[in-house]
N, C-alpha and C positions, 0 to 999 in steps of 0.2 A: 439558419437551417432549422426546419421543423422536425419534430420527432413524433412518431405515431405508435400508439400502444398496440402490440400484437396480443393474440390470445394468451401466449405464454407469459407475457409481461403482466397481463391482467390477473393471471393466477398468482404471480409473485406479489402483486399489490395487496392481496388479501392475507398475506403471511406476515409474521413479525420480522421480516428481513430488514436489516439496516447495514449499510456498507460504509466503511471508513476508508478514506483516501489520504495518503501522505507521500511525500517524496523524501529521499535520503539526502537532502541538501537544505541548507539554510540561506543560500544565496538568493537575494530578492529577484534577480532576473533569471532564475533557474528554469531551464526548459522542462525539467522533470516536475517542478511545481506547477507549471502550466498544464502539463499532462495530467497530474493528479486533480487539479481544479476542473479540468475538462471532464474527467471521469465522473466526478461528483455531480457536475451539471447534467451530463448525459443520464446518469442514474435518476436524478430528480425529474428530468423531462420524461422519463419512462415509468414514473410512478414508484420508483424505488427510493426509499428514504436513505439519505446519505449525509456524510459529514466530511469536510476537508479539514485536515489538521496540518499546521505548519510546525515542523520540528524546531524551527528557530525560536518558537515560543516556549520550548522545553529544554533549555540548555542544561547540560550535565557535565561534570568533570570527567576526565579520562578514567575508565574503570581502574580501580586500585583496590586490591584485596585488603590492605591495611586500612584504607579509608572506609571500606564497607564494614570492617570489624569494629572500627571506632564509632562510626556514625550511622551505619546502615545505608540502604540505597537512598539516593537523593529523592526529594519530594517530587521532582518532575518525572522521575521514573514511575513513582506510584500513581501520579496523575495520568500518565500515558497508559499505564496498564489498566487503570480504571476505565479510561476512554475506550480502549480495545475491548474491554469486557462488555461495554454497552452495544457493541456491534457484532453481527454474526459473520460478516465477510470483510476482508481487508485487502485493499489494493495498494501495493507499494511501487512507486516509480523510482527506480534506482539509477543515479548517474554512474558513469563508468570512470573510475580512476585507475589508470595503468592496468586496464583489462580486469579490474576487480571491484569489489564493494567499496563504498566510501567509508572513511574512518568514522564519520558521524553516524551513519546508519548502523554499522557494526557495534559501535559503543552504545547506541540507544538500545539495540536488541539485547546486548550483554547485560546492561543495567536492569532492563525490564525482567529478564530471566532470573534476576536475583531477588525480586520482590515476592514475598510469601505472605499470603493472607489466611489467617485462621488455620484450618487443617487441609488446605488444598494441596494437591500433589504438585511436584515440580513442573514448571512450564505449562500449567493447566490452561492458561489463557491462550497459549499458542496451539495446544492440542485440541481445543474445542472450537476453533474457528477455521474457516477456509480462506486461503490466501491466493491472490493472483499477482503476477509480476509484469511490469512494463518498464520501458526506458526510452529516453530521448537523448540524442547526441548529435553534435555537428558532423560526426563521421558517417561513413557509408553504411556501417553495420547497426547504427542506431543504439549502441550501448549493450547489445545482446551478450557480449562476453562477460560483463559484470554480473548478469543474472544467474550464471552458473554458480557463482560464489554465493549470491544471496539465497538461491535455492538450497545449496548445501547447508548453509547456516540454519535456515528454517526447517528443512526436512530432517537432516541428520542430527543437527545440534539441538533443535528445539522441539522436534516431534510434530511439526505442523503438516497439515494437508495443503499442498500447493497444486493448483491446476497445472496440467502439462503445457497448455497454451501460454505463449509469451507474446507480448506486444511491444514492438519497437518502432520508433520514429527516427529514421535516418535524416541527415542534413536538416536538423531541427531548426537551424537559424532561419530557414525559409519555409518551414512546414506549417506555421500557424497563421491564421487570419487575425486581424486586429481584435475580433470579438472572442478569441481564444479557441475557436473551432479549428480543425485541421483543414488545410486547403484541399487535400485529396479526399473526396467524399467516400470513396471505396475504403480507404484506410480508416476513416472515422466510423464507417459501418462495421468494420472488423473490430474496432475498439468497443463499439456498442454491444456487439455479439459476445465479446469476452465478459463485459460487465453483466450482461444478462445471465450468462452461464455461471458467473460467480454468485449471483443472487440465487439462482436455482440450487446450486450446490450448498449454499449456506442454509437455504430453506430445508433441504433434505437432512443435513447434519443436525439441525435443531428441531 
């Protein structure tokens, strides 16, 4: 599938916008990893600089206040926070575990929130970026129920700005082409529109 630059996208291309895409799963065959990778490729195809990060490359222990007091946040939490800081917009593809957020994603966000650099205010890396949410699931709702919890953690817990639009891929086992694109082209266009909106919002914020 080819992508064409719109005038709006051309304007984004001249700005220092950079988007980060990751999924709240470390499973190699994760549908949400496929969604995050697709998002990064759509962004690049439309002139928006992007990065895909695999949380499986950043393992962390379960958050423990005593461990934090003794050793501080794990190095991988510092690395991920730094990576977030290099980007102006962030897309999170969240799997749905029992209608809620995955333990891995919650733990990752919790640890990053404990990293403090110099004199920065609490959760500054979350409060100075724009977020967008999506999900992919074998079920008919596409994992949307989990996004309510993810939004609560980001907005209420961490003070982040999260776009109201959410993107979901239901019946994900049969939703992707071999090349990683979505079989339903209208659905892929909807995803592209969300990515472009994330880029525009990130440009305005910065």
